[in-house]
C-alpha angles and dihedrals in degrees: 000000000000102000097186093047091047093050093047091049091050093046091049092051094047097047097202126173120257132202118198101198097195094066097164096051109110098222090047092053091050091048091051090059092051093047090054094043092050090047092234094143139031088229140358122209124195116202118219146066110321093226092052093048092047090051092052092046091051092052091047094044093240124154108221096197112130092018119111121226124198127187106197092207092064101027118126086224094062095097093049093045092048092050092049091048091047092050091050095050094040091054090051091049092050091051090053092048090052087058092052101265123140117225106211096188110025119198119265128194089246092054090044090056091051095046097045089052089069106111096240094048091044092053091047091049091051088057094042093053096041099252088120132018101216141012132211124189141139105097088114102010131080117252089240091059093050090048092047092053092047096047096045095049111019098028129193127307119273112285094017133093096181132088112197141150144242140197127216104223114197111198127192092240111083091199091074119085113318108351088324097316125119138172115242116195143214102006103138118025122036112052101192110009119203120228090268093047092048090053090050090049091052092051093045092047089052090053089049088053090057092048099042105031098029096227139101108276124247108191134197121198099212128216141151084253132068118205096330100323090125094050125233101309116152094254091052094045090051091059093041092051091045089058090055090050093049090052090052095048098037107022094170094056117108103230141143139181173199085049138148119241095249092048089050096049109030115063094206090054091044089056091055101040104027108017113190094021111162091221097056110144093350108082117137100152124061118194115195123210094229142010089250092058094042096049093047091044099054093043092051091051091045096050105030095035097042089235127156117239118201118193153328092241119185118238137178096055122127089236131020119278129153136203124216132208111250086235092056118140123225089258090051089056092048092050093046090050091051091049092048093047090049090057096062108116 
């Protein structure tokens, strides 16, 4: 499996519209040119002042032809975006007031216009209102800021309250997962998921498996315990209860837990530790009980197993957005854009 090639091919065939919210960031401007030249999107929009973007493009030697530029301050959509943002925040404030909270500084339409003009919120609003299909940001913004913009405007997918992340880990052994590729989740966003959050992560990771690996997901909710071997400690009960919740919310999903990694992946071990498990020999989606476990897990496989790790990719949002590492290369931005564009349903 060639994950990058597959995602670029899918993005090219779908021809969705991309907004790169950090329009004055040099690597982002260079990536925009490549995305257009490789025909990965129907359109690419950079958010920012046109003069600033042109100055960056000149320094980077980038031709901006065929790339859209939007300056929120002078956009004809500002009024609509501000009203939508105001309505969203006002409704949240009213809900808090109904529960007895006091709002010291209630939202106004003027403040809404100012706040929605921020490049991250603007990009998220473009996606929310259908003026773009996907957003990528993070080359110069903290992950928390990208998440905050996405959650406040786009929100989470129906039935979920949790935004999380996943990696596509491509191993050198084609017998694992899908031709050697597996989903690892959550490795970047939720530090200590609750039972409900862990269930949401499992369902979102399974959807990511469908979108990225092109197969029906088979998920393992990992633990240091397999079917009670670790007793009834809180961390074990969390995974066990998350499995019950997943089965309620997604009854058709093939999933099992709590289960140790070897019992999830190696059929002979499954037979000993979890006989009769419905995921025996089929696992392509690994769900970790905490961010600590997930982050350590994917990095060990990446480094000791000479595997490739693509991501993290955000999941659980109502519409596709992606966060970048602030150390991302131009190619990283292009690949992330292709992946995000390929997720539009």
